[in-house]
N, C-alpha and C positions, 0 to 999 in steps of 0.2 A: 504493500500499499503504499501512496505516497506522500510523502510529507517532507518541508522544509527544513524541520529542525529534527536533529537527532540527539541521545541524550546516552553516554558514553559512561555505564556504572561499574566501577570499577571492583572487581570479588574475587581478585583474584591470591590477596596476601596471606602470608598466614597466621597474622595475630598471633605471636609469640610472647607479646605483655601482656593477652588476654589470659593465661594460663589456664585454656582450655584444651578441650581433648581435639575439636573439629576447629577446623580455619576460619576464623573469624566471621563472616559473610554467612556461614551456617550456623553459629551458635544461636540457640534458641533465647528471644525475650516473650516473656508472656505468654509461651506457647506457639511463637513463628518465629522462622529464623530475622537475625537482621537484615538478611538479603529481602525479603519479606515486605516485610516494613519498609524499606528504603525504597522501595521501586512504588508502594502504595499512591505516592502523593506526584506522582510523574502522569499517572492516570485519571487525575483528576483536572490535569489541564486541559484549557478549552482547547485551546489549536494541537491536533494530532502532531504527537511526534514517533520517529525511528527510534524505539527501544534496545540496546545493545549491550549485552551482559558481560562482561569477560572474567572467566572463572577458572580455576586450578583445569588444568587438564582432565585430570580424576575425577573431576567432580562437575563438568560440564552436563551432564545429563540429568543429573539434579539440578542444576543451575534451572537450566531449561524447563524442567519441571513446575517451580517454585514459578519463574519468572509467567511461562503460561499462564499459572495457577490466578499469579495475580490480576495478569490484562484481564482472563475473562475471552468473553465475545471479539478485544483487541487485542489478541492474539500474534492476530498478524502482522502485529506492527515488530514484533518480539524478533533478534535474533541475536543466538549464546553460541561465544566464541573462548578459547582457550586462552589464557594470560600467558604469558614470559616470563625469564627468570626474574625482571624489576617490575617498577610501576612501569616505568617510562616502554619498557617492551609490550606491556599489558594495554597503552592506551595504543599503541601504532597497530594490534591486533585488534583492536575495538574499529579503528578508524579506515581499515582495509576494509571492513565490509561496510562504509556507509552508502546509500545509494542515491542513485546520483543527483535527485531532486533537492541535498542536502544541501543549505544553503549556510546553516548554522549550527554547530556545534557546542553543547554544556559536554561537560566532562565533570564526572560526581561517585567522591565517595562511598560507597558502599555502608562505611563505618556512620559515617555522618544518616543515621536511618530515619530522624525524627526531622531534616530538614523537611521547610513546611513548603508546601505549592506553590503559595507566594514567592517563595526565593528562586525559584527557578522559572516562574511569570517574568518576574523583573530583572531578572540574568539574559535573557530571552530578548526582551523590548527594548534593553539598552546595546545591546549586541547589534541589532536589525537598525535601530537608529543611529549611533555613533560610527557602527564599521570596525571596533576598536576590541581586542579583550577588553574582558569584563571579570572580577572578580568579586565577589561580597566579602565584607571583611564588619569589624566591630573595631570599637577603641581599643585601648591596651589600661587597663585601670589599675593595672600592679605597678606601683615603680620598680622600675628596671635597673639592674648595674649592671655593668661591662665591668670584666673579671681579668684577674691578671694570676700568673705560679711564683709565690714568691722563692726566694732562694733556698729556703728549708723544704719546698715543694708544696705548702701552705697556701690553699687558695684564695687571694688577696682582690678587695674592690678596689676596682682601678679609676672610675667614675660613675655619677648615675646619669642612665641616659635620658633626653630629653622624651619625652613617652608622647607628647603633643601630635609626633608625627610618624605615630607609629600603630599599624594596624595585624589585627589577630584575622589572617585571611583563612574563609571556609570555601566548600563547593557549594553547588556547582560552578566552575569557572566556564564562560562560554567565549566564545570564537567565531569568526569569518570560519567558514569550513576550507575553502581554498588555500587559505594564508595557514591555516594551523596543519593541516595534510601536508604545505612544503615546507613549512617548518619543523615537524617532524622528520620528515626524509631527508633534509637537510645538517640536521643537529650530529654534533661528534663528541657529547660529552651527556652525563645522566643530569639532569636538574631536580631541583628540588619540587617544581610542580609544574603546571603546565604551561603559568603566565608566567615564570623564569623562561621556559624556554622558547615562548614567541615573542618575550620582548629580547633577549638574545640573537633572534633573528632579524632585528630592526621593525618590532610594530608596536604600535601602543598598544597599554593598557592603563584600563580605568577603574574605579570603584563606587562600588555600590554598596546599601547599607545591608548587612548582615539581618542573622535571628540566634539568639541564644540558646533556641532547641536545635539548633546543627551543630553541635557539639559530635567530636568525633569518640566516640568508643576504643577506647586503647588499654584501659584497666581493668582490673576488675569493680576497682569503685565507679566507675562512668557503666559497665555494665549495671552494677546493681541502680544506677541513677535511672538509666533506659527502663528498668522493670518497673520501675516507681511510676515513670511515665507515658508507660504503654497500658498501665493497669491491672485488676489484679488478674492474677493466671489459678493453674487445675492446683498445681502447688500452694498458692496461697488460701486456699478452699478449706472449709472445715468439711470432715464427712458427712455434717447435714447438710450442706449445700450441694451435694454432688447425690445423680441421680441414675441409674441406666436402664438400657428398653433394651426390647428385640423386636424386631419384627420379620417376619415371614412371608412371603408370594411367592404366588404358581403360576403361571399362563400358560396355556398348549401354543404350539406353533399352527401357524396360518399364512396357507404361501398365497394368500391374494393381499395380504397389508407386508408393507416396509415394514424393515427391523428398527427399532426406536430402542434403544438400552445404557443404561446409564448416563441419559439425557445428551446423547450422541445419535447419530444416522448412520447406518451400517450397510451401504449402499450393494445389493447381491447376496446378501443374508434371509435367508425364512424369517418373514416377522412373527410379532404373537398377538395373539385375538385378547380383545379386552372393550368395554366403553371406553375407553381412552387409546392412546394411541401400547395399551400396555407394556410400558416399560416396567417390565417386574424389579429391575433393581430399584427405580426410583419410587416406586411402593413400597418396598420392602424398608428402603431408608424412611421413610414417611411415618411407615408404622412404629418402627424401634425411636424414633423421635417422639414420638406422640405419645407411646408406652413410656418412656423416661419422663416425659413431662405429667405423666398421668391425665391425658388429655383424649384418652378413647383410642380409636384407633381409624386406618382409612375409609373404613366402609363405613361410618359412625360420621365422619365427615364432610368427606365427600362421596354420597352414595350414589348410585347408578339409574337412581331414578333421575337426580339431577341433572336438564339438560345443560348446562354449561360446560360440563365436564365432561359430556361428549367429547370423542377423538381430543382429547387434550393432550400435549405432551408434559410430560414427566418433570419439566422446569415449572410448570405451573401448580402443581401439588405439592413440589420442595418450597418452594416459593411460598405459597399460602401456609404449610405445614411453620417455617420456620416464625413466618408473621403470627403467629398462633402462640407459639410457643415467646415469644417478646412480651406480647400480649398478657401470656401468663407468667412472665418474669423470670425465662429462661433462656439459658443462654448456652446453643449447643457448642461440645470441647473438644468433642472426637466419634468418626463413624468408621466402621470396620465393615468390611461386605465379602459374602461368600457365595459367588455363583458355583450352582451345581450344572450341571450339562452339558451336551455333546460339541456342542457349537451357536454361538461363535466361538471363536480362540479370544483368549482376553489379553492375553501375554504381547501382543502389537501395539494394543491399544490403551492397556493400562495405566501409562501415566497421564493418557489425552482426560480418561475419563476419571480419575480422580483429580484431574486439575479444573474439570466442570462440577465435577459434584460438590468438590470443596470451595470451590465460588459460590454455586448455590448454596450452601451450605453455611456458610464463613466458618469454616473448620478444619482440619485437615481429615480426608477420607482414604483408606486403603481399600484395593480391592484384590480379592484373591480367586482363583477358580478352579476349580474340581470336576471329577464327572464320578458317576457312582457305580462304576465296571459293569457297565450294562443292566445292570439291575434298576426294577422300578420304569416308570413312565422316562425319567430322565435320560438312561440307559436304553432305553428303546427310542431316543431321539424323538420322542412326542412334545417335550415342551420343559424348562426352566425351572427348578426351584430357587429361592434366593432367601439365606438367611443374613439378617444385619444386624448388628448391635450400636447402640450411641452412650453415650458419654452427653450429660449436659448438668450446667452449673444454673442455680439458681443466685439471680441477679438482684443484690444490695435494694 
């Protein structure tokens, strides 16, 4: 999909100072990865943008799953590439897949996961109006000392620096696309940030006002601060706040119907019979969520006698179910789905289903599949059975 703006999100760092087992962008904050949090504001922009996520080579598939899950119906704007040994190499890998239509590029650190949408929009606007490089920054409020090393090896205060001329720079940093690509191609050394590289190539860089929420998650203290900003997670809940539910649904195959499963269309596959589109996965998830919140089941909530739901797709039921939970004071936390049947093969589209359902439910969804070893109606290829479990949290 064509866009004049691209946003390169750098998520390829190891994050050793964070002292976590996973690379920084894949560490969870309140039940969602830092990468997912960092992508959320991008999709609140009024103007569509190409999103390029740069991830560690071994985690490209995981990064794509996260990005597609956040993007939802805008997943066509998403690209995911493997990064390099340094940040500069990683940004260059992202720039290599810019769409031809792109005129403005923003480079953003995934570690600044709570950067508000208005900061992205402010940088884009400034680049487009000035033609210069643009960085967001905040005034330095601490007193800054320049230091030196004494004769005995001790650190000495050499002088007090005038902080009125200093700014703490953040991301996203924005640039005219052609000039940034050329500057990267010509670079012969590593720079601390993209603005330094751009300025070294002879281009002008200007400053716009940053935002306190755009802090960089670097240390364990930053991680705890991020958790406080993100709100309560499952681990913050008492046992009485959490409820689990079970949902089971069965549909027979119908050769005259298209197959909708897990919110996706499956061309060339046998469809399922039903009053709606027969999406047995979506229906089982609805039952599990309703069960967990004590709200009955899909039959009592969306009866076959109701003409509003004739031929309705699974996303209609899921969206309505999540809304019912919200009205009752519950929020989905996790859903697990087991599909039992000979066809279709779930594996090749597992990531797509999980991303689609995760967007609709607004919580992580995992899906697996098995057969019944030729036993029963599923073994004979007469239909599909699905079992789903859900965990929901009471919202204070």
